[in-house]
C-alpha positions in Angstrom: 96.5 94.7 152.7 100.4 95.1 152.0 100.2 92.2 149.5 97.0 93.6 147.5 99.4 96.7 146.9 102.4 95.0 145.8 100.7 93.0 143.5 98.8 96.2 142.1 102.0 97.8 141.7 103.7 95.3 139.9 100.6 94.9 137.6 101.2 98.4 136.8 104.7 97.9 136.5 104.4 95.4 133.9 101.4 97.5 132.2 103.5 100.4 131.9 106.3 98.0 130.2 103.8 96.7 127.9 102.6 100.3 126.8 106.1 101.2 126.6 107.0 98.5 124.0 104.1 99.1 121.9 104.6 102.8 121.4 108.3 102.3 120.3 106.8 99.9 117.8 104.2 101.9 117.1 106.6 104.8 116.3 109.2 102.8 114.4 105.8 101.7 112.3 104.9 105.6 111.7 108.2 106.8 111.2 108.7 104.2 108.0 105.2 105.0 106.8 105.6 108.6 106.8 109.0 107.9 104.9 107.0 106.1 102.3 104.2 108.5 102.5 106.7 111.4 101.6 108.4 109.2 98.3 104.6 109.1 97.2 104.0 112.8 97.7 107.5 113.3 95.6 106.5 110.7 93.0 102.7 112.2 92.9 104.1 115.8 92.4 106.6 114.8 89.9 103.9 113.0 87.8 101.6 116.0 88.3 98.6 113.8 89.8 96.8 116.6 91.8 94.4 114.0 93.7 97.6 112.1 95.1 99.4 114.9 96.4 96.5 116.1 98.2 96.1 112.9 99.8 99.4 112.3 100.5 99.8 115.8 101.9 97.4 115.0 104.9 98.5 111.2 105.4 102.1 113.2 106.1 100.2 116.0 108.2 98.3 113.1 110.3 101.5 110.9 110.4 103.7 113.6 111.7 101.2 115.0 114.3 101.9 111.2 115.4 105.0 111.5 115.7 105.5 114.8 117.1 107.6 114.3 120.1 110.7 112.8 118.0 110.2 115.2 115.0 110.1 118.6 117.0 110.7 117.9 120.7 114.1 116.3 120.3 113.1 112.9 121.8 115.5 110.3 120.7 114.1 107.2 118.0 114.3 103.8 118.9 117.7 103.5 117.4 119.9 105.6 115.5 118.4 105.1 111.9 115.2 105.9 113.2 116.2 109.0 114.7 118.1 110.3 111.5 115.1 109.5 109.6 112.6 111.6 111.9 114.9 114.4 112.0 114.8 114.0 107.8 111.3 114.1 108.0 111.0 117.0 110.5 113.2 119.4 108.1 111.2 118.0 104.9 108.0 119.0 106.6 109.6 122.4 107.6 110.4 123.5 104.5 107.2 121.7 103.0 105.4 124.2 105.2 107.6 127.3 104.5 107.2 126.6 100.6 103.0 125.9 100.6 103.0 129.3 102.7 105.2 131.3 100.0 103.4 129.7 97.2 100.0 130.8 99.1 101.3 134.2 99.3 102.7 134.6 95.4 99.3 133.3 94.1 
């Protein structure tokens, strides 16, 4: 009986480690894609392509929600570069939200 409990505990520990590795890799990939979406949004805004602006806006919101722990809760990213990138993206999102609200009020 003790052996089966130990083996279940080991399997659960391995599963947790795999899940943690997967989440770190997923977080890194989504942070990089979020930066690319911000670049695409800026280019579309500069060129005045309305359809792309709204599409990038939706993608930015979705990927920001996926990374909310890193962007807003103060959790550290996998390395220093990603941590700085996450903080910059969090600031961009807040500034973007404020500007959007102000534009809606002024119209």
